[in-house]
SERO-4910 file (N, C-alpha, C, O; in steps of 0.05 Angstrom, whole numbers):
BEGIN
 pado doro    nc1    nc2    nc3   cac1   cac2   cac3    cc1    cc2    cc3    oc1    oc2    oc3
  Met    A   -299     58   -255   -296     46   -229   -319     27   -224   -342     36   -227
  Gln    A   -314      3   -217   -335    -16   -212   -348    -10   -185   -335      1   -167
  Ser    A   -374    -16   -183   -387    -11   -158   -399    -37   -148   -415    -50   -161
  Ser    A   -390    -45   -125   -401    -68   -111   -399    -62    -81   -383    -45    -73
  Glu    A   -414    -75    -65   -413    -70    -37   -385    -75    -26   -376    -59     -9
  Asn    A   -372    -96    -35   -345   -102    -25   -326    -80    -33   -310    -71    -17
  Lys    A   -328    -70    -58   -310    -49    -67   -315    -24    -50   -297     -9    -44
  His    A   -340    -19    -44   -348      5    -29   -334      7     -2   -325     28      6
  Arg    A   -331    -15     12   -321    -13     39   -291    -21     42   -280    -17     64
  Asn    A   -279    -31     22   -251    -38     24   -233    -17     12   -239     -5     -9
  Ile    A   -211    -11     26   -192      9     16   -164     -5     15   -156    -17     35
  Phe    A   -150     -2     -7   -124    -13    -10   -104      9    -16   -108     24    -35
  Leu    A    -83     10      0    -62     30     -4    -39     17    -20    -28     -4    -13
  Val    A    -32     30    -42     -9     22    -58     11     45    -59      3     68    -54
  Gly    A     36     39    -65     56     60    -68     83     50    -60     86     27    -52
  Pro    A    103     66    -64    131     58    -59    137     53    -30    124     63    -12
  Met    A    159     38    -26    168     33      2    175     60     14    186     78      1
  Gly    A    170     62     40    177     86     55    158    109     53    163    131     64
  Val    A    135    105     39    116    127     36     98    130     60     86    152     64
  Gly    A     96    109     76     80    111    100     53     96     98     34    103    113
  Lys    A     51     76     81     26     62     78     16     49    104     -8     50    110
  Thr    A     34     38    119     26     24    144     17     45    165     -4     41    177
  Thr    A     32     66    169     25     86    189     -1    100    181    -19    102    198
  Ile    A     -4    109    157    -28    122    147    -51    103    147    -73    110    155
  Gly    A    -46     78    138    -67     58    138    -79     52    165   -103     50    167
  Arg    A    -62     50    185    -72     44    212    -91     67    221   -112     62    232
  Met    A    -82     92    217    -97    115    226   -124    116    211   -145    120    223
  Leu    A   -123    113    185   -147    115    169   -167     92    175   -191     97    178
  Ala    A   -157     68    178   -174     45    185   -188     50    212   -212     44    215
  Asn    A   -173     60    231   -185     66    257   -208     86    255   -229     82    267
  Glu    A   -203    107    240   -224    128    237   -248    118    222   -271    127    227
  Leu    A   -244    101    202   -266     91    186   -278     65    196   -296     54    184
  Lys    A   -267     56    219   -276     31    232   -274      7    212   -293     -9    209
  Leu    A   -251      6    199   -244    -16    182   -223    -33    196   -208    -23    213
  Thr    A   -221    -58    189   -200    -75    199   -174    -69    183   -174    -71    159
  Phe    A   -152    -63    197   -127    -57    184   -111    -83    180   -108    -98    199
  Lys    A   -100    -86    156    -81   -108    151    -58    -97    134    -62    -82    115
  Asp    A    -34   -106    141    -11    -99    125     -3   -125    111      3   -145    125
  Ser    A     -2   -126     85      2   -151     71     30   -163     78     32   -187     80
  Asp    A     50   -146     81     77   -156     88     76   -169    116     88   -190    121
  Gln    A     64   -155    135     62   -165    163     46   -191    164     53   -209    179
  Glu    A     25   -192    148      8   -217    147     25   -240    136     23   -263    146
  Leu    A     40   -235    116     58   -255    104     78   -265    124     81   -290    127
  Glu    A     90   -247    138    110   -255    159     97   -271    181    107   -291    190
  Lys    A     73   -263    190     59   -276    211     51   -305    203     54   -324    218
  Arg    A     42   -308    178     32   -334    169     55   -353    163     52   -377    166
  Thr    A     78   -342    154    100   -360    147    119   -364    170    135   -384    171
  Gly    A    118   -347    190    137   -349    213    165   -340    205    184   -346    220
  Ala    A    168   -327    182    194   -317    173    192   -288    164    171   -280    155
  Asp    A    214   -273    168    213   -246    159    219   -244    129    231   -262    117
  Ile    A    211   -222    117    214   -218     88    243   -220     79    247   -233     58
  Pro    A    262   -208     92    290   -211     83    298   -241     81    312   -249     63
  Trp    A    289   -257    101    296   -285    101    283   -299     77    296   -316     63
  Ile    A    258   -293     72    243   -305     49    258   -298     23    261   -315      6
  Phe    A    266   -273     20    281   -264     -4    307   -280     -6    314   -289    -28
  Asp    A    321   -283     16    347   -298     16    343   -327      7    358   -337     -9
  Val    A    323   -340     18    319   -369     14    304   -374    -12    311   -393    -27
  Glu    A    283   -359    -18    266   -365    -41    269   -345    -64    258   -349    -86
  Gly    A    284   -324    -59    287   -304    -80    262   -286    -82    242   -291    -69
  Glu    A    264   -266    -99    241   -248   -102    217   -263   -114    195   -257   -106
  Ala    A    222   -281   -132    200   -296   -145    184   -312   -124    160   -313   -125
  Gly    A    198   -325   -105    185   -340    -84    169   -321    -66    146   -328    -58
  Phe    A    181   -299    -60    166   -279    -43    141   -270    -57    120   -268    -45
  Arg    A    144   -263    -83    121   -252    -98     98   -273   -100     75   -265   -100
  Glu    A    105   -298   -102     85   -319   -103     69   -320    -76     45   -322    -76
  Arg    A     84   -319    -54     71   -318    -27     54   -293    -24     32   -294    -14
  Glu    A     65   -270    -33     51   -245    -31     25   -246    -47      4   -236    -37
  Ala    A     25   -258    -70      1   -260    -87    -22   -275    -72    -45   -267    -73
  Lys    A    -14   -296    -58    -34   -312    -43    -46   -295    -21    -70   -296    -16
  Ile    A    -29   -280     -7    -39   -263     15    -57   -241      4    -78   -236     16
  Ile    A    -49   -228    -18    -65   -207    -29    -92   -218    -38   -113   -205    -32
  Asp    A    -93   -241    -50   -118   -253    -59   -136   -258    -34   -160   -251    -35
  Glu    A   -125   -270    -13   -141   -275     11   -151   -250     24   -175   -247     30
  Leu    A   -133   -231     29   -140   -207     43   -161   -190     28   -179   -178     40
  Thr    A   -158   -188      2   -176   -171    -13   -204   -183    -15   -223   -169    -23
  Gln    A   -207   -208     -8   -234   -221     -8   -249   -215     18   -273   -220     20
  Glu    A   -235   -204     38   -248   -197     63   -265   -172     59   -262   -158     39
  Ser    A   -283   -167     78   -300   -143     77   -291   -124     99   -282   -132    120
  Asp    A   -296    -99     93   -290    -77    112   -261    -77    122   -255    -76    146
  Val    A   -243    -79    102   -214    -79    109   -200    -56     95   -208    -47     74
  Leu    A   -179    -48    108   -160    -29     96   -134    -43     95   -123    -51    116
  Ile    A   -123    -47     71    -98    -63     68    -76    -45     57    -79    -31     37
  Ala    A    -54    -45     72    -29    -32     63    -13    -54     49     -6    -74     61
  Thr    A     -8    -49     23      6    -70      7     36    -63      7     44    -41     12
  Gly    A     52    -84      1     80    -79     -3     84    -63    -29     67    -64    -47
  Gly    A    107    -50    -31    112    -33    -54    111    -47    -81    104    -35   -101
  Gly    A    118    -73    -82    119    -87   -107     94   -104   -112     94   -119   -131
  Ala    A     74   -102    -95     50   -119    -98     37   -115   -125     24   -133   -136
  Val    A     39    -91   -136     26    -85   -162     40    -97   -186     30    -95   -209
  Leu    A     63   -110   -182     78   -121   -205     63   -144   -218     67   -149   -242
  Arg    A     48   -159   -203     34   -182   -214      6   -174   -223     -9   -160   -210
  Glu    A     -1   -184   -247    -27   -178   -259    -50   -187   -241    -69   -173   -238
  Asp    A    -48   -211   -230    -70   -221   -213    -74   -203   -188    -97   -199   -180
  Asn    A    -52   -193   -177    -55   -174   -154    -69   -149   -163    -87   -139   -149
  Arg    A    -61   -138   -186    -74   -113   -196   -104   -118   -200   -120   -101   -193
  Arg    A   -110   -140   -212   -138   -147   -218   -154   -149   -192   -176   -138   -190
  His    A   -143   -163   -172   -157   -165   -146   -161   -138   -132   -182   -132   -122
  Leu    A   -140   -122   -132   -142    -96   -119   -163    -79   -132   -179    -67   -118
  Met    A   -162    -77   -158   -181    -59   -172   -210    -69   -170   -228    -52   -169
  Ala    A   -214    -95   -170   -242   -106   -169   -254   -106   -141   -278   -106   -139
  Arg    A   -237   -107   -121   -248   -113    -94   -246    -89    -75   -253    -93    -51
  Gly    A   -238    -66    -84   -236    -44    -65   -229    -18    -79   -224    -17   -104
  Thr    A   -227      3    -64   -218     29    -74   -188     30    -70   -178     27    -47
  Val    A   -173     35    -91   -144     35    -90   -134     64    -89   -140     80   -106
  Val    A   -119     69    -68   -107     96    -64    -77     94    -67    -63     78    -53
  Phe    A    -66    109    -85    -37    110    -91    -25    132    -73    -30    156    -78
  Leu    A     -9    124    -54      6    143    -37     33    147    -51     49    128    -53
  Asp    A     37    171    -60     62    177    -75     79    196    -59     69    210    -41
  Thr    A    104    196    -66    123    215    -53    146    220    -72    148    207    -93
  Thr    A    163    238    -65    186    244    -82    209    225    -76    209    212    -54
  Leu    A    227    223    -94    251    207    -90    267    217    -65    277    201    -50
  Glu    A    269    243    -63    283    255    -40    271    247    -13    285    240      6
  Met    A    244    247    -12    231    239     13    235    209     19    240    202     42
  Gln    A    234    193     -2    240    164      2    268    160     13    272    145     32
  Leu    A    287    174      1    315    171     10    318    179     39    331    166     55
  Lys    A    305    201     47    306    210     74    294    190     93    305    184    114
  Arg    A    270    179     86    256    160    104    270    133    105    268    120    126
  Leu    A    284    125     84    295     98     83    325     97     88    338     76     86
  Ser    A    337    120     95    366    122     97    378    103    117    401     93    113
  Lys    A    364     97    138    375     79    159    361     52    160    367     36    178
  Asp    A    343     47    141    328     22    141    346     -1    131    357      1    109
  Lys    A    349    -21    147    366    -44    140    350    -69    133    362    -90    127
  Lys    A    324    -67    133    307    -91    129    297    -94    101    286   -115     94
  Arg    A    300    -75     84    288    -76     57    306    -92     38    328    -83     32
  Pro    A    298   -115     30    315   -133     13    325   -119    -13    347   -123    -21
  Leu    A    308   -103    -25    316    -90    -50    336    -68    -47    348    -58    -66
  Leu    A    341    -60    -22    360    -38    -17    387    -49     -5    404    -33      1
  Gln    A    389    -74     -1    413    -85     12    438    -82     -6    437    -89    -30
  Asn    A    458    -71      5    484    -68     -8    483    -55    -36    497    -63    -54
  Gln    A    465    -36    -39    463    -23    -65    460      8    -61    455     17    -39
  Asp    A    464     22    -82    461     51    -82    431     57    -80    416     53    -99
  His    A    422     67    -57    394     72    -52    381     90    -73    359     85    -83
  Arg    A    395    112    -80    384    131    -99    379    117   -126    358    121   -138
  Lys    A    398    102   -135    396     88   -161    373     68   -160    356     67   -178
  Val    A    372     51   -139    351     31   -137    323     44   -136    305     36   -150
  Leu    A    320     63   -118    294     76   -114    285     91   -140    262     91   -146
  Ser    A    304    103   -153    298    117   -178    288     97   -199    269    103   -214
  Glu    A    302     75   -202    294     54   -221    267     43   -214    250     38   -232
  Leu    A    262     38   -188    236     27   -180    214     47   -186    192     39   -195
  Lys    A    219     72   -180    199     93   -185    192     95   -215    168     96   -222
  Glu    A    212     94   -231    208     95   -260    191     72   -270    174     75   -287
  Lys    A    197     48   -259    183     24   -268    154     22   -256    135     15   -270
  Arg    A    152     28   -230    127     23   -216    107     45   -217     83     40   -216
  Asp    A    115     71   -218     96     93   -217     73     90   -238     50     94   -232
  Pro    A     80     83   -263     58     79   -283     39     57   -275     15     58   -281
  Ile    A     49     37   -262     31     15   -253     13     24   -230    -11     19   -230
  Tyr    A     25     38   -211      9     50   -189    -13     67   -201    -36     65   -192
  Gln    A     -6     84   -220    -26    102   -232    -48     86   -246    -71     94   -245
  Ser    A    -41     64   -259    -61     49   -274    -81     34   -256   -103     28   -264
  Val    A    -73     27   -231    -91     12   -213   -107     30   -194   -127     21   -183
  Cys    A    -98     55   -190   -110     71   -169   -136     85   -177   -139     91   -201
  Asp    A   -153     89   -158   -176    105   -162   -169    135   -158   -181    152   -171
  Phe    A   -150    140   -141   -139    167   -138   -112    166   -124   -105    146   -112
  Lys    A    -97    188   -127    -70    190   -117    -69    213    -96    -81    234    -99
  Val    A    -53    208    -75    -48    229    -55    -18    231    -52     -4    211    -48
  Met    A     -8    256    -54     21    261    -50     27    262    -20     13    276     -5
  Val    A     47    248    -12     57    249     16     84    263     16    102    255      2
  Ser    A     85    285     31    111    299     32    119    303     61    117    283     76
  Glu    A    127    326     68    135    331     96    111    333    115    115    333    139
  Gln    A     87    335    103     64    338    120     60    313    138     70    291    132
  Asn    A     47    318    161     44    295    179     22    276    170      6    283    152
  Ser    A     22    253    181      3    232    173    -26    241    176    -43    233    160
  Arg    A    -31    256    197    -59    266    201    -69    281    177    -92    277    169
  Lys    A    -53    298    165    -62    313    141    -66    295    118    -85    299    102
  Val    A    -50    275    115    -53    256     92    -79    240     96    -94    237     77
  Val    A    -85    231    121   -109    216    127   -133    234    120   -152    224    108
  Asn    A   -133    259    129   -155    277    123   -159    282     93   -181    283     84
  Gln    A   -137    284     79   -139    287     50   -152    263     37   -168    266     19
  Ile    A   -144    239     46   -156    214     35   -186    214     41   -202    207     24
  Lys    A   -193    220     66   -221    220     74   -238    240     58   -260    234     50
  Arg    A   -226    263     52   -241    283     35   -246    272      7   -267    274     -4
  Glu    A   -225    259     -4   -228    247    -31   -248    224    -30   -265    222    -49
  Leu    A   -248    207    -10   -267    185     -8   -296    196     -6   -314    186    -18
  Ser    A   -299    217     10   -325    230     13   -335    242    -13   -358    239    -20
  Ala    A   -317    256    -27   -324    269    -53   -333    248    -73   -349    254    -91
  Arg    A   -323    224    -71   -330    202    -89   -354    186    -79   -362    167    -92
  Gly    A   -365    194    -56   -388    180    -45   -381    153    -32   -399    137    -29
  Leu    A   -356    149    -26   -347    124    -15   -349    123     16   -348    101     28
  Ile    A   -350    146     28   -355    148     57   -375    170     61   -378    188     44
  Ser    A   -389    169     83   -409    190     89   -396    215     98   -373    215    107
  Arg    A   -410    237     97   -399    263    107   -391    260    136   -371    273    145
  Gly    A   -406    245    152   -399    242    180   -372    228    184   -358    235    203
  Glu    A   -366    210    166   -340    196    169   -317    213    159   -294    208    167
  Glu    A   -323    234    144   -302    251    133   -291    269    155   -267    276    153
  Gly    A   -306    276    175   -298    295    195   -269    293    203   -259    270    207
  Thr    A   -256    315    205   -227    315    212   -225    313    242   -241    323    257
  Ser    A   -203    300    251   -198    298    280   -171    309    286   -163    309    309
***
């Protein structure tokens, strides 16, 4: 793991859709006094268009190109916690930026938990008009090794509440000397 001041204070959450990166990220950023950014929300804000529309008009390739620019910009900031989109790790340049510029935490979950959380979600372009189980299973098979390769550590998210996941991440960050014992305190 590289050590630089920027890497020390930046935290990047990676993992599959529906794992809770945004919810957990907001809570963790608040507790660690980091600026929270969601790369998908930033992309929508900057383009003035939602992600399903971008997928429809530009396709996944167009979306990924825009996403790469946002990831590059956001990861250059200091004292940020960034929740990335589930497919952000697919591009080599994104992986390189994430690993070099911050601590990468892989939030993982089971296929069953993803299905439960995404069952009524109508906004995910990759899940439109398709068998959710099949799509999510294929994505998990393809992406999990990539998440593993970029992360500094992994945290499993299951039925436990977000508070427990945040505390687990803080314990791991503290054990690695990335936050002080005072910041680790559970709330």
